[in-house]
C-alpha positions in Angstrom: 0.0 0.0 0.0 8.6 3.5 0.8 8.2 6.6 2.4 5.2 8.4 4.0 4.8 10.4 0.8 3.5 7.6 -1.3 -0.1 6.6 -2.0 -0.2 3.7 -4.6 -1.2 3.4 -8.2 -2.9 2.5 -11.3 -6.4 1.9 -12.4 -9.7 3.3 -13.3 -10.9 2.9 -9.8 -9.5 1.5 -6.7 -7.1 -1.3 -5.9 -9.2 -3.3 -3.5 -6.6 -4.6 -1.1 -3.7 -2.2 -1.7 -4.3 0.4 -4.3 -5.9 3.7 -5.2 -9.1 5.1 -6.4 -9.7 7.3 -9.3 -13.3 7.5 -10.0 -16.9 7.4 -9.5 -19.5 8.2 -12.1 -21.4 11.5 -12.0 -24.4 9.6 -10.9 -22.6 7.4 -8.4 -23.3 7.8 -4.7 -21.0 9.9 -2.5 -18.0 10.4 -4.8 -16.8 13.2 -2.5 -16.6 10.6 0.3 -14.2 8.4 -1.8 -12.1 11.4 -2.8 -11.9 12.6 0.7 -10.9 9.2 2.0 -7.9 8.9 -0.3 -6.8 12.4 0.3 -6.9 11.7 4.0 -4.7 8.6 3.9 -2.5 9.7 0.9 0.6 10.6 2.9 0.9 7.1 4.5 -0.8 4.9 2.0 2.2 3.3 0.4 3.7 2.4 3.7 0.5 0.8 4.7 0.4 -1.0 1.4 3.8 -2.5 1.9 3.1 -3.6 5.5 -0.4 -5.0 4.9 0.6 -6.9 1.8 3.7 -8.3 3.5 5.9 -6.6 0.9 4.3 -8.2 -2.1 3.1 -4.9 -3.5 6.3 -4.7 -5.6 5.4 -8.0 -7.2 1.9 -7.1 -8.4 3.3 -4.0 -10.0 5.9 -6.1 -11.9 3.2 -8.7 -12.8 0.9 -6.0 -14.2 3.7 -4.2 -16.1 4.9 -7.6 -17.5 1.5 -8.1 -19.1 1.9 -4.9 -21.2 2.6 -4.9 -24.9 6.3 -4.2 -25.3 6.6 -1.1 -27.6 9.6 1.2 -27.8 8.8 4.9 -27.6 5.1 4.3 -26.7 2.8 6.7 -24.9 1.0 5.1 -22.0 -2.1 6.3 -20.2 -2.0 5.3 -16.5 -5.4 5.9 -15.1 -5.7 6.3 -11.3 -2.0 6.7 -11.1 -1.9 7.5 -7.4 1.7 8.4 -6.7 2.8 6.9 -10.0 4.5 3.8 -8.8 3.4 1.8 -11.9 4.2 4.8 -14.1 7.8 4.7 -12.8 7.9 0.9 -13.4 6.8 1.4 -17.0 9.3 4.1 -17.7 12.1 2.0 -16.2 11.0 -1.1 -18.1 10.4 0.2 -21.6 12.7 2.1 -23.9 11.5 5.7 -24.6 8.2 5.2 -22.7 6.2 8.3 -21.9 3.4 8.2 -19.4 0.4 10.4 -18.6 -1.0 9.6 -15.2 -4.6 10.4 -14.1 -6.1 10.5 -10.7 -9.0 12.4 -9.1 -7.2 13.0 -5.8 -5.4 16.4 -5.9 -3.4 15.1 -2.9 -2.3 12.0 -4.8 -1.3 14.1 -7.8 0.7 16.5 -5.7 2.6 13.6 -4.1 3.0 11.9 -7.5 4.8 14.9 -8.9 7.2 14.7 -5.9 7.8 11.0 -6.5 8.5 11.5 -10.2 10.9 14.4 -9.6 12.7 12.3 -7.0 12.9 9.5 -9.5 14.3 11.8 -12.1 11.5 11.1 -14.7 9.0 13.2 -16.5 5.3 12.3 -16.1 2.4 14.4 -17.2 -0.3 14.4 -14.5 -4.0 15.2 -14.8 -6.4 15.5 -11.9 -9.8 14.2 -13.1 -12.7 11.8 -12.4 -12.5 9.1 -15.1 -15.9 9.9 -16.5 -15.0 13.6 -16.8 -11.6 12.8 -18.4 -12.5 13.7 -22.0 -13.2 17.3 -20.7 -9.8 17.4 -19.1 -7.4 15.5 -21.3 -6.8 15.6 -25.1 -4.9 13.2 -27.3 -4.6 9.5 -28.1 -2.3 6.9 -26.6 -0.6 3.7 -27.7 -1.5 1.8 -24.6 -4.1 2.4 -21.9 -3.6 0.4 -18.8 -5.5 -0.3 -15.6 -5.2 -3.0 -12.9 -6.5 -4.5 -9.6 -9.6 -3.4 -7.8 -10.8 -1.0 -10.6 -14.2 -2.2 -11.6 -16.0 -2.5 -8.4 -16.0 1.3 -8.0 -17.5 1.9 -11.4 -21.3 1.6 -12.0 -21.3 2.2 -15.8 -19.2 -0.3 -17.8 -20.3 0.9 -21.2 -19.2 4.5 -20.5 -15.9 3.3 -19.0 -15.2 1.3 -22.1 -16.1 4.2 -24.4 -13.6 6.4 -22.6 -10.9 3.7 -23.0 -11.6 3.5 -26.7 -11.7 7.3 -27.0 -8.1 7.5 -25.8 -6.6 4.6 -27.9 -4.8 5.4 -31.2 -5.7 3.1 -34.1 -3.8 -0.2 -33.4 -3.6 0.9 -29.8 -3.9 -1.6 -27.0 -5.9 -1.7 -23.7 -4.9 -4.0 -20.9 -6.9 -4.8 -17.8 -5.4 -6.9 -15.0 -8.0 -7.5 -12.2 -9.2 -9.8 -9.5 -11.7 -12.3 -11.1 -15.4 -11.2 -10.9 -16.2 -14.7 -9.6 -14.2 -14.0 -6.5 -16.4 -11.0 -5.7 -19.3 -13.3 -4.6 -17.4 -14.6 -1.6 -17.4 -13.4 2.0 -13.9 -12.0 2.3 -14.0 -12.4 6.1 -14.8 -16.1 6.1 -12.3 -19.0 6.5 -14.5 -20.9 4.0 -15.5 -20.1 0.5 -19.0 -18.9 1.5 -21.1 -17.0 -1.0 -22.3 -13.7 0.2 -23.0 -11.6 -2.9 -24.7 -12.1 -6.2 -22.5 -12.6 -9.3 -24.8 -10.5 -11.4 -24.7 -6.7 -11.8 -27.3 -4.6 -10.1 -27.9 -0.9 -10.6 -28.1 -0.5 -6.9 -24.7 -0.9 -5.3 -23.6 -3.1 -2.4 -23.3 -0.7 0.5 -21.9 -0.7 4.0 -20.6 1.5 6.8 -17.3 1.2 8.6 -14.9 3.3 10.6 -11.5 3.9 8.9 -10.8 2.5 5.5 -9.7 -0.8 4.0 -6.2 0.5 3.9 -6.1 2.3 7.3 -8.5 1.2 10.1 -7.4 4.3 12.1 -8.0 6.9 9.4 -10.4 9.6 10.5 -13.2 9.9 8.0 -16.6 11.6 8.4 -18.4 9.8 5.5 -18.4 6.2 6.6 -20.6 4.7 3.9 -19.0 2.8 0.9 -20.5 1.5 -2.3 -19.4 -1.1 -4.8 -20.8 -2.6 -8.0 -20.5 -6.2 -9.2 -19.7 -6.7 -12.9 -19.6 -10.1 -14.7 -17.1 -11.2 -17.2 -19.6 -10.7 -20.0 -20.4 -7.2 -18.7 -16.8 -6.2 -19.1 -16.1 -7.9 -22.4 -19.4 -6.8 -24.1 -18.8 -3.2 -23.0 -15.3 -3.2 -24.7 -16.7 -4.9 -27.8 -19.6 -2.4 -28.0 -17.1 0.5 -27.7 -15.5 -0.8 -30.9 -12.5 -2.7 -29.5 -11.4 -6.2 -30.5 -10.8 -8.7 -27.7 -7.4 -10.2 -28.5 -6.6 -12.3 -25.4 -8.2 -13.3 -22.1 -6.2 -14.9 -19.3 -7.4 -16.5 -16.1 -5.1 -17.4 -13.2 -5.4 -19.4 -10.0 -3.1 -17.1 -8.1 -3.5 -13.6 -6.9 -1.0 -11.2 -5.4 -2.9 -10.7 -2.2 -5.0 -13.0 0.1 -8.6 -12.2 -1.2 -10.1 -14.4 1.6 -8.7 -16.1 4.6 -9.0 -19.4 2.6 -6.1 -18.1 0.4 -2.7 -19.5 1.3 0.7 -18.0 0.4 2.5 -20.3 -2.0 5.7 -18.2 -2.6 7.0 -14.7 -2.1 4.7 -13.4 -4.8 1.3 -15.2 -4.9 -1.6 -16.5 -2.9 -3.7 -19.5 -4.0 -6.7 -21.3 -2.7 -5.8 -25.0 -1.9 -6.8 -27.2 -4.8 -7.2 -24.2 -7.2 -11.0 -24.5 -7.4 -11.5 -21.3 -9.3 -9.7 -18.3 -10.9 -8.7 -15.5 -8.7 -7.3 -13.2 -11.3 -7.9 -12.4 -14.9 -6.6 -10.2 -17.7 -8.1 -8.8 -20.9 -6.1 -7.4 -23.8 -8.1 -5.5 -26.4 -7.1 -3.4 -29.4 -8.5 -0.7 -31.6 -8.4 -1.8 -35.2 -7.7 0.7 -38.0 -10.9 1.6 -39.9 
């Protein structure tokens, strides 16, 4: 979640176990609550991420970046960049890479600029809600990238996909790396794989109240209610197809880079698996924008 100036990174939403949030739809409930929460914990978020994930936060960043299409001199759009950890990983991994990072937290963007300066790299930063991004960012990109804990914070998959397609150049590539939607049905506090939620999308979100946040139980917040939306595999794929993208590859994986439920067991220094591998915990989608 290694200084107290780091938040954490990438996505069109929030990294559910150790990540950051960018967005809620204009019609979503309490977007100010989400923004305020992350601004509150921004200065200590990466430290919490490292501690709570037992140091494996560095592995999920590398795993996500390793899924990206390798292109020299490519321009990447890193949405919900947080403090730009993944942006730095991209720049250090790919020759001539340029990155534009987007996040809706002004505090995160401010810290990201400091991190980029300290790392000696240039990253363009834009502060915007993802659904308002076309009003705040011009241009097209070779690769749009988002990962881990994104989709549960978005209530409109079709609009999300349209914005992704809007920012891709012809022959550009979109990559999603995310926890598998089937995992979202389980009670994440149970030692057994007990179903608690429906797999199917509902316009009304799952809601709950709690003190603190998933990243910092001691964070002082005034808006204690949270909302999440379930999205099925077909919801995501059909939204991308409807936006004009071609699905090139889908991956499903039995391991995940954090323990989604207490039933998950650490198998090495990088991954957690459920004994017997009964279901996928992670998936990836690569889609492209064909030339007309």
